[in-house]
C-alpha positions as a Markdown table, in Angstrom:
| # | Residue | x | y | z |
|---|---|---|---|---|
| 1 | Met | -47.9 | 46.6 | 215.0 |
| 2 | Arg | -45.0 | 49.1 | 216.3 |
| 3 | Leu | -43.5 | 48.5 | 219.6 |
| 4 | His | -43.3 | 51.0 | 222.0 |
| 5 | Lys | -39.8 | 51.5 | 223.4 |
| 6 | Lys | -40.9 | 51.3 | 227.0 |
| 7 | Asn | -42.1 | 48.3 | 226.1 |
| 8 | Ile | -38.9 | 46.5 | 224.2 |
| 9 | Phe | -37.4 | 47.9 | 227.2 |
| 10 | Ile | -39.2 | 45.8 | 229.8 |
| 11 | Ile | -39.0 | 42.7 | 227.5 |
| 12 | Ile | -35.4 | 42.7 | 227.3 |
| 13 | Ser | -34.8 | 43.5 | 230.7 |
| 14 | Ser | -37.6 | 40.2 | 231.9 |
| 15 | Phe | -35.3 | 38.5 | 229.9 |
| 16 | Ile | -32.0 | 39.6 | 231.4 |
| 17 | Ile | -33.2 | 39.0 | 234.6 |
| 18 | Ala | -34.8 | 36.1 | 234.1 |
| 19 | Ser | -31.3 | 33.8 | 232.6 |
| 20 | Phe | -29.4 | 35.3 | 235.4 |
| 21 | Phe | -31.4 | 33.5 | 238.0 |
| 22 | Leu | -31.7 | 30.7 | 235.5 |
| 23 | Phe | -28.1 | 30.8 | 235.3 |
| 24 | Asn | -27.4 | 31.1 | 238.9 |
| 25 | Ser | -29.4 | 28.3 | 240.1 |
| 26 | Asn | -27.5 | 25.9 | 237.7 |
| 27 | Ile | -24.6 | 26.9 | 239.3 |
| 28 | Lys | -25.4 | 26.4 | 242.7 |
| 29 | Ser | -27.0 | 23.2 | 241.9 |
| 30 | Gln | -23.9 | 22.0 | 240.0 |
| 31 | Ile | -21.9 | 23.2 | 243.5 |
| 32 | Ser | -24.5 | 21.4 | 246.0 |
| 33 | Tyr | -23.7 | 18.8 | 244.1 |
| 34 | Gly | -20.1 | 18.4 | 243.2 |
| 35 | Thr | -20.4 | 18.9 | 247.4 |
| 36 | Asp | -22.7 | 16.3 | 248.5 |
| 37 | Thr | -21.3 | 13.6 | 246.3 |
| 38 | Phe | -17.8 | 14.3 | 247.6 |
| 39 | Lys | -19.0 | 14.1 | 251.0 |
| 40 | Asp | -20.9 | 10.3 | 249.9 |
| 41 | Asn | -18.3 | 9.0 | 247.6 |
| 42 | Pro | -15.7 | 11.1 | 246.9 |
| 43 | Asp | -13.7 | 8.4 | 244.5 |
| 44 | Asn | -16.3 | 7.7 | 242.0 |
| 45 | Gln | -18.5 | 9.8 | 241.5 |
| 46 | Ile | -16.9 | 13.2 | 242.3 |
| 47 | Asp | -16.7 | 15.3 | 239.5 |
| 48 | Glu | -13.2 | 14.7 | 237.1 |
| 49 | Ser | -12.3 | 18.5 | 237.3 |
| 50 | Leu | -12.8 | 18.9 | 240.7 |
| 51 | Lys | -10.1 | 15.9 | 241.2 |
| 52 | Glu | -8.2 | 17.0 | 238.3 |
| 53 | Cys | -7.9 | 20.6 | 240.5 |
| 54 | Lys | -7.5 | 19.6 | 243.9 |
| 55 | Trp | -4.4 | 16.9 | 242.0 |
| 56 | Cys | -2.6 | 20.1 | 240.7 |
| 57 | Leu | -3.2 | 22.1 | 244.0 |
| 58 | Asp | -1.2 | 19.1 | 245.9 |
| 59 | Ser | 1.8 | 18.9 | 243.2 |
| 60 | Leu | 2.1 | 23.0 | 243.7 |
| 61 | Glu | 1.8 | 23.9 | 247.6 |
| 62 | Pro | 2.0 | 22.7 | 250.9 |
| 63 | Glu | -1.7 | 21.3 | 251.9 |
| 64 | Lys | -1.8 | 24.1 | 254.8 |
| 65 | Pro | -0.1 | 27.6 | 254.7 |
| 66 | Leu | 3.6 | 27.3 | 256.6 |
| 67 | Asp | 6.9 | 29.5 | 256.0 |
| 68 | Ile | 10.3 | 27.9 | 254.5 |
| 69 | Asp | 13.2 | 28.8 | 255.7 |
| 70 | Ser | 15.7 | 29.0 | 252.7 |
| 71 | Thr | 17.5 | 25.8 | 253.2 |
| 72 | Pro | 20.8 | 24.2 | 250.8 |
| 73 | Ile | 18.9 | 21.5 | 248.3 |
| 74 | Tyr | 19.6 | 18.2 | 249.6 |
| 75 | Asn | 19.1 | 19.7 | 253.1 |
| 76 | Ile | 22.3 | 18.4 | 255.3 |
| 77 | Pro | 24.7 | 19.9 | 257.4 |
| 78 | Leu | 27.4 | 21.8 | 256.8 |
| 79 | Pro | 30.7 | 20.2 | 257.4 |
| 80 | Ser | 32.3 | 20.8 | 260.8 |
| 81 | Asn | 36.1 | 21.9 | 260.2 |
| 82 | Met | 35.6 | 24.4 | 257.6 |
| 83 | Lys | 38.2 | 26.8 | 256.8 |
| 84 | Pro | 38.1 | 30.5 | 255.0 |
| 85 | Ile | 38.8 | 30.6 | 251.4 |
| 86 | Ser | 41.3 | 32.4 | 251.3 |
| 87 | Glu | 43.4 | 29.2 | 253.5 |
| 88 | Val | 41.8 | 26.6 | 250.8 |
| 89 | Ile | 42.8 | 28.5 | 247.7 |
| 90 | Gly | 46.2 | 28.7 | 249.4 |
| 91 | Lys | 47.4 | 25.9 | 250.8 |
| 92 | Gly | 44.8 | 23.4 | 249.0 |
| 93 | Lys | 45.0 | 21.3 | 245.1 |
| 94 | Asn | 44.0 | 22.1 | 242.1 |
| 95 | Ile | 42.0 | 19.8 | 240.2 |
| 96 | Pro | 42.1 | 19.9 | 236.9 |
| 97 | Leu | 38.8 | 21.5 | 234.8 |
| 98 | Gln | 37.4 | 18.4 | 232.9 |
| 99 | Phe | 34.6 | 19.8 | 231.1 |
| 100 | Ala | 31.3 | 18.0 | 230.1 |
| 101 | Tyr | 29.3 | 20.8 | 228.6 |
| 102 | Asn | 30.8 | 24.1 | 228.2 |
| 103 | Asp | 28.5 | 26.8 | 226.6 |
| 104 | Leu | 28.6 | 30.5 | 228.1 |
| 105 | Asn | 25.9 | 31.7 | 225.7 |
| 106 | Trp | 23.1 | 29.5 | 227.6 |
| 107 | Thr | 19.8 | 31.5 | 228.7 |
| 108 | Arg | 18.9 | 30.0 | 231.7 |
| 109 | Pro | 15.3 | 29.3 | 231.9 |
| 110 | Val | 12.0 | 31.5 | 233.5 |
| 111 | Tyr | 10.0 | 28.0 | 233.4 |
| 112 | Lys | 10.1 | 24.3 | 231.1 |
| 113 | Thr | 6.9 | 22.8 | 229.8 |
| 114 | Tyr | 8.1 | 19.0 | 232.3 |
| 115 | Trp | 7.4 | 22.0 | 235.5 |
| 116 | His | 3.4 | 22.2 | 234.9 |
| 117 | Thr | 1.3 | 19.6 | 236.6 |
| 118 | Gly | -0.2 | 17.7 | 233.4 |
| 119 | Pro | -0.3 | 15.0 | 231.8 |
| 120 | Ser | 2.6 | 16.8 | 229.8 |
| 121 | Gly | 4.3 | 17.6 | 232.2 |
| 122 | Asn | 4.7 | 14.2 | 234.1 |
| 123 | Gly | 2.1 | 14.7 | 236.3 |
| 124 | Gly | 4.0 | 17.4 | 238.9 |
| 125 | Arg | 6.8 | 15.1 | 239.3 |
| 126 | Trp | 9.3 | 18.2 | 239.6 |
| 127 | Ser | 6.1 | 21.7 | 240.2 |
| 128 | Tyr | 6.5 | 21.5 | 243.7 |
| 129 | Val | 6.7 | 25.6 | 244.4 |
| 130 | Pro | 9.0 | 25.8 | 247.2 |
| 131 | Glu | 11.3 | 23.6 | 245.4 |
| 132 | Arg | 11.5 | 25.4 | 241.9 |
| 133 | Ile | 12.1 | 28.6 | 244.2 |
| 134 | Asn | 14.6 | 26.5 | 246.0 |
| 135 | Tyr | 16.3 | 25.7 | 242.8 |
| 136 | Ala | 16.0 | 29.0 | 241.4 |
| 137 | Leu | 18.4 | 30.4 | 244.0 |
| 138 | His | 21.0 | 28.5 | 243.6 |
| 139 | Arg | 23.4 | 28.6 | 240.8 |
| 140 | Ile | 25.8 | 25.7 | 241.7 |
| 141 | Phe | 25.1 | 22.0 | 242.1 |
| 142 | Thr | 26.5 | 18.5 | 242.8 |
| 143 | Thr | 24.9 | 15.2 | 242.0 |
| 144 | Tyr | 26.4 | 11.6 | 241.3 |
| 145 | Pro | 25.3 | 10.1 | 237.6 |
| 146 | Thr | 23.4 | 6.9 | 238.7 |
| 147 | Ala | 19.9 | 6.7 | 236.5 |
| 148 | Ser | 17.2 | 7.7 | 239.4 |
| 149 | Ile | 18.7 | 10.8 | 241.0 |
| 150 | Tyr | 20.1 | 12.4 | 238.0 |
| 151 | Tyr | 16.7 | 12.0 | 236.0 |
| 152 | Asp | 15.4 | 14.1 | 238.8 |
| 153 | Phe | 18.8 | 16.1 | 238.8 |
| 154 | Val | 18.3 | 17.7 | 235.0 |
| 155 | His | 15.0 | 18.0 | 235.0 |
| 156 | Asn | 15.0 | 20.1 | 238.4 |
| 157 | Leu | 17.6 | 22.3 | 236.8 |
| 158 | Gly | 15.6 | 22.6 | 233.7 |
| 159 | Ile | 18.7 | 21.2 | 231.5 |
| 160 | Ser | 17.3 | 17.8 | 230.2 |
| 161 | Asp | 16.9 | 18.5 | 226.8 |
| 162 | Glu | 21.0 | 20.2 | 227.4 |
| 163 | Ser | 21.7 | 16.8 | 228.7 |
| 164 | Asp | 22.1 | 14.8 | 226.3 |
| 165 | Lys | 25.0 | 17.1 | 225.0 |
| 166 | Phe | 26.6 | 15.9 | 227.5 |
| 167 | Asp | 30.0 | 13.9 | 227.5 |
| 168 | Phe | 31.0 | 12.2 | 230.3 |
| 169 | Asp | 30.8 | 8.5 | 231.3 |
| 170 | Tyr | 27.4 | 7.9 | 232.8 |
| 171 | Ala | 28.6 | 4.7 | 234.4 |
| 172 | Asn | 31.3 | 5.6 | 236.4 |
| 173 | Ile | 30.1 | 6.3 | 239.6 |
| 174 | Asp | 32.8 | 7.4 | 241.0 |
| 175 | Gln | 33.3 | 10.8 | 240.3 |
| 176 | Val | 30.8 | 13.6 | 241.0 |
| 177 | Val | 28.5 | 15.6 | 238.3 |
| 178 | Leu | 28.9 | 19.8 | 239.2 |
| 179 | Val | 27.0 | 22.0 | 237.3 |
| 180 | Ala | 27.7 | 25.5 | 237.2 |
| 181 | Met | 24.9 | 28.6 | 235.6 |
| 182 | Gln | 26.1 | 31.8 | 235.0 |
| 183 | Ser | 29.4 | 31.5 | 235.4 |
| 184 | Asn | 32.7 | 30.7 | 233.8 |
| 185 | Val | 35.1 | 28.6 | 235.9 |
| 186 | Lys | 38.1 | 29.4 | 235.6 |
| 187 | Lys | 39.8 | 27.1 | 238.2 |
| 188 | Ile | 38.9 | 24.5 | 241.1 |
| 189 | Val | 41.1 | 24.0 | 244.4 |
| 190 | Thr | 40.1 | 21.4 | 247.4 |
| 191 | Leu | 41.5 | 21.2 | 250.7 |
| 192 | Asp | 39.5 | 18.8 | 253.2 |
| 193 | Asn | 36.1 | 18.7 | 253.4 |
| 194 | Gln | 35.6 | 21.7 | 250.9 |
| 195 | Val | 35.7 | 22.4 | 247.2 |
| 196 | Ile | 36.3 | 26.0 | 245.6 |
| 197 | Val | 35.0 | 26.6 | 242.4 |
| 198 | Ile | 36.5 | 29.8 | 240.8 |
| 199 | Val | 34.3 | 31.7 | 238.9 |
| 200 | Glu | 33.5 | 34.5 | 236.9 |
| 201 | Pro | 30.1 | 35.9 | 237.6 |
| 202 | Lys | 28.5 | 36.2 | 234.2 |
| 203 | Arg | 24.1 | 36.7 | 233.2 |
| 204 | Asn | 24.4 | 33.6 | 231.1 |
| 205 | Gly | 25.8 | 30.1 | 230.7 |
| 206 | Leu | 25.5 | 26.2 | 231.0 |
| 207 | Gln | 28.8 | 24.1 | 232.2 |
| 208 | Thr | 28.7 | 20.9 | 233.5 |
| 209 | Leu | 32.4 | 19.7 | 234.8 |
| 210 | Val | 33.3 | 16.0 | 235.6 |
| 211 | Ile | 35.0 | 15.7 | 239.2 |
| 212 | Pro | 36.8 | 11.9 | 239.9 |
| 213 | Lys | 35.7 | 11.4 | 243.7 |
| 214 | Asn | 39.7 | 10.2 | 244.4 |
| 215 | Thr | 40.8 | 14.0 | 243.7 |
| 216 | Val | 38.9 | 15.3 | 246.3 |
| 217 | Gln | 39.8 | 13.7 | 249.5 |
| 218 | Pro | 37.5 | 14.9 | 252.9 |
| 219 | Ser | 39.5 | 14.7 | 256.3 |
| 220 | Ser | 36.0 | 14.3 | 258.0 |
| 221 | Lys | 34.4 | 11.5 | 255.4 |
| 222 | Asp | 31.5 | 11.3 | 258.0 |
| 223 | Glu | 30.3 | 14.5 | 257.4 |
| 224 | Ala | 29.4 | 16.0 | 254.0 |
| 225 | Thr | 31.5 | 18.0 | 251.3 |
| 226 | Ile | 30.7 | 21.4 | 250.1 |
| 227 | Phe | 31.6 | 22.9 | 247.1 |
| 228 | Gln | 31.9 | 26.8 | 247.2 |
| 229 | Met | 31.2 | 28.9 | 244.2 |
| 230 | Val | 33.3 | 32.3 | 245.2 |
| 231 | Thr | 35.0 | 34.7 | 242.5 |
| 232 | Pro | 38.3 | 35.3 | 242.1 |
| 233 | Glu | 38.5 | 37.9 | 245.0 |
| 234 | Gly | 37.6 | 35.2 | 247.3 |
| 235 | Tyr | 33.8 | 36.4 | 247.9 |
| 236 | Glu | 31.2 | 33.3 | 247.9 |
| 237 | Ile | 28.4 | 33.4 | 245.7 |
| 238 | Asp | 26.8 | 29.9 | 245.9 |
| 239 | Tyr | 27.4 | 26.9 | 247.8 |
| 240 | Ser | 26.6 | 22.7 | 246.6 |
| 241 | Leu | 26.7 | 19.7 | 249.5 |
| 242 | Ile | 26.9 | 16.4 | 248.9 |
| 243 | Asn | 28.1 | 13.1 | 250.6 |
| 244 | Leu | 31.5 | 11.6 | 249.4 |
| 245 | Lys | 30.9 | 7.7 | 250.7 |
């Protein structure tokens, strides 16, 4: 017996409508279950995917919407005795260039796997978006080669793989590690609490330099020392702050 086209249409339409209501009912029951369970016992019974989702969000952004001003990465005050860049270059002392790594063809990464919130990304340790943006705004970075600080430093900069090839003494804490990106360092001059890093700006490039602490002699030892990346004409591109106590 052949079915009339109208009857076929009614059967198919009824099936689609019934399927929609069944699917919608299941979704609502799952949402209701998750909400009630979260209220009753958030630690033991909440669905694992909901917990993972919340954990990922906490690793990525602030709990509530807020405006964050652009600040130096380590958020310490500028030295109070800053001089014009031209004066530091003219009166300062040259610091010999000691490269621990020098690749002018290196391309800065947009994203690294260890910045992810998942297990392969070290659990969101370096995933926080405001920090990722803050690091991306800079081209010059300074740190001490102490184990825990240095570990976070190279991962936040996205140069963990490259750091395995850095040639310097990690056990020597009397030195500053300077990383310059997208530039070619030509000269370093220091005076008081300022270190001027004269560079040729470039689209690519990763350079790591080692600066012995005794070559920088801040006049105000209780204040930070500023490392200023500047063009050969003396225009500042970026800066980094570090305490040299």
